C-alpha positions as CSV (number, residue, x, y, z in Angstrom):
1,M,40.1,-57.8,-1.9
2,V,39.6,-57.7,-5.5
3,Y,37.4,-60.5,-7.0
4,G,36.8,-61.1,-10.8
5,R,37.9,-57.8,-12.2
6,E,38.7,-58.1,-15.9
7,I,41.8,-56.4,-17.1
8,R,43.8,-55.9,-20.3
9,L,47.5,-56.5,-20.4
10,R,50.1,-56.3,-23.2
11,R,52.6,-59.1,-23.4
12,K,56.4,-58.1,-24.2
13,N,55.6,-59.2,-28.0
14,G,52.8,-56.6,-27.9
15,E,49.8,-59.1,-28.0
16,L,46.8,-58.1,-25.7
17,R,45.6,-60.5,-23.3
18,D,42.3,-60.3,-21.3
19,I,42.8,-61.5,-17.6
20,L,40.3,-62.2,-14.8
21,L,42.0,-60.9,-11.7
22,S,41.4,-61.6,-8.0
23,A,43.5,-60.7,-5.1
24,A,42.9,-60.9,-1.3
25,L,45.2,-59.9,1.7
26,I,45.6,-62.8,4.1
27,D,47.4,-63.5,7.4
28,F,50.0,-66.0,7.5
29,K,52.2,-66.9,10.4
30,D,51.8,-63.3,11.7
31,R,52.5,-61.9,8.2
32,K,50.4,-60.1,5.7
33,L,50.4,-61.6,2.3
34,I,48.7,-60.8,-0.8
35,L,47.2,-64.0,-2.5
36,F,47.0,-63.3,-6.4
37,Q,45.1,-65.2,-9.0
38,G,45.1,-64.3,-12.7
39,I,43.1,-66.2,-15.4
40,D,43.7,-65.7,-19.1
41,I,40.3,-65.3,-20.6
42,T,41.2,-63.9,-24.0
43,E,39.8,-66.8,-25.8
44,R,36.4,-66.7,-23.8
45,K,36.1,-63.1,-24.5
46,S,36.8,-63.6,-28.4
47,A,34.3,-66.6,-28.4
48,E,31.7,-64.1,-26.6
49,K,32.4,-61.3,-29.3
50,A,31.7,-63.9,-32.1
51,L,28.7,-65.1,-30.5
52,R,27.2,-61.6,-30.2
53,E,28.1,-60.8,-33.8
54,H,26.3,-64.0,-35.0
55,E,23.3,-63.3,-32.8
56,V,22.9,-59.8,-34.7
57,M,23.3,-61.6,-38.0
58,L,20.7,-64.2,-37.2
59,R,18.2,-61.5,-36.1
60,E,19.0,-59.7,-39.5
61,L,18.4,-62.8,-41.6
62,A,15.3,-63.7,-39.5
63,A,13.9,-60.1,-40.2
64,H,14.7,-60.3,-43.8
65,H,13.1,-63.7,-43.9
66,D,9.8,-62.2,-42.5
67,S,10.0,-59.3,-44.8
68,V,10.3,-61.7,-47.9
69,R,7.4,-64.0,-46.5
70,E,5.2,-60.9,-46.1
71,G,6.1,-59.7,-49.7
72,E,5.2,-63.1,-51.0
73,R,1.9,-63.2,-49.3
74,A,0.9,-59.7,-50.6
75,H,1.9,-61.0,-54.1
76,I,-0.3,-64.0,-54.0
77,A,-3.1,-62.1,-52.5
78,R,-2.9,-59.5,-55.5
79,E,-2.7,-62.5,-57.8
80,I,-6.0,-64.1,-56.3
81,H,-7.6,-60.7,-56.3
82,D,-6.9,-60.1,-59.9
83,E,-7.9,-63.6,-61.0
84,L,-11.1,-63.3,-59.3
85,A,-11.7,-59.8,-60.9
86,R,-11.3,-61.3,-64.4
87,R,-14.0,-63.8,-63.8
């Protein structure tokens, strides 16, 4: 029995497709048969990849935002320190 195995197939036109494959050996009227199911998950895999890429970009943006905020805090602290030192 094969359940939920992901494979990549190439169509006649050369296009690659991701397939979720399941297969089972069954007895039917004293005969052994193979029950086969293949589901095209190409779009799902593409969406998952795009989501991972966006998550990376979001983490990088958040890190940059934190860095800028810390820089601004340091700048304000220096200005306050310098202003108080002049008095």
